[in-house]
C-alpha positions in Angstrom: -0.1 0.2 0.0 1.6 3.2 -1.0 2.2 6.3 1.7 0.3 8.5 -1.1 -1.5 7.0 -3.4 -0.2 9.2 -6.3 3.1 7.2 -6.2 1.4 4.0 -7.4 3.0 4.3 -10.8 6.3 4.9 -9.3 6.1 2.0 -7.1 5.3 -0.1 -10.3 8.5 1.4 -12.4 10.7 0.8 -9.2 9.5 -2.7 -9.2 9.6 -3.3 -12.9 13.6 -2.5 -12.4 13.8 -6.1 -11.3 12.9 -7.4 -14.5 16.5 -6.6 -15.7 18.0 -8.8 -12.9 19.9 -11.7 -14.9 19.2 -14.2 -12.1 15.7 -14.6 -12.3 14.0 -17.0 -14.9 10.6 -15.6 -14.9 9.5 -12.3 -13.3 6.2 -10.5 -13.8 5.1 -7.1 -12.2 1.8 -6.5 -12.4 -1.2 -4.3 -10.5 -3.5 -6.4 -8.3 -7.2 -5.5 -9.2 -8.8 -8.3 -7.1 -10.8 -6.8 -4.1 -11.6 -8.4 -0.9 -14.5 -7.2 1.3 -12.8 -8.3 4.1 -9.3 -6.9 3.7 -8.9 -3.2 4.6 -5.5 -2.8 3.0 -5.6 -4.4 -0.3 -2.2 -5.5 -2.0 -1.6 -3.1 -4.7 1.5 -4.6 -6.7 2.2 -8.5 -7.1 5.7 -9.4 -8.0 6.0 -13.0 -9.2 9.4 -14.7 -10.0 10.9 -18.2 -10.8 14.3 -18.8 -9.8 16.3 -22.0 -10.9 17.2 -22.7 -7.5 18.1 -20.9 -4.0 21.4 -19.9 -5.0 19.6 -18.0 -7.9 17.3 -16.5 -5.5 20.2 -15.4 -3.4 22.2 -13.9 -6.2 19.0 -12.1 -7.6 19.0 -10.4 -3.9 22.4 -9.5 -4.0 22.2 -8.0 -7.6 22.6 -4.2 -7.8 18.8 -4.2 -9.5 17.3 -5.6 -6.5 19.0 -2.8 -4.2 18.0 -0.2 -6.7 14.4 -1.1 -6.5 14.4 -1.3 -2.8 15.9 2.4 -2.8 12.9 3.4 -5.0 10.1 1.6 -3.6 10.8 1.3 0.2 10.2 5.5 0.9 6.9 5.1 -1.0 5.4 1.8 0.8 3.6 1.5 3.9 3.6 -2.0 3.9 5.4 -5.0 2.2 4.4 -8.4 2.0 6.9 -11.3 0.8 6.9 -15.0 0.4 9.6 -17.2 -1.0 8.9 -20.9 -1.4 10.0 -24.1 -3.2 7.6 -26.2 -5.7 8.1 -30.0 -6.9 10.6 -32.3 -5.8 
């Protein structure tokens, strides 16, 4: 959730920087248009990424694009939710 609703596009632009990170296989950044009548603070942006393995995820988080995205987006946000999980065998 942005601190200022006028910053919603700046947040998206900052998150899209992550698409230039060479350590991710698939990375999508999209607005969330789902609504939830129970939730008062809906998620406004969704970042979905797929990585070869946990080493690739770690390298992704160490890459300068990750740090740049944080520098742009963190001051504009009230809340950030994240989850990393493994699928398959």
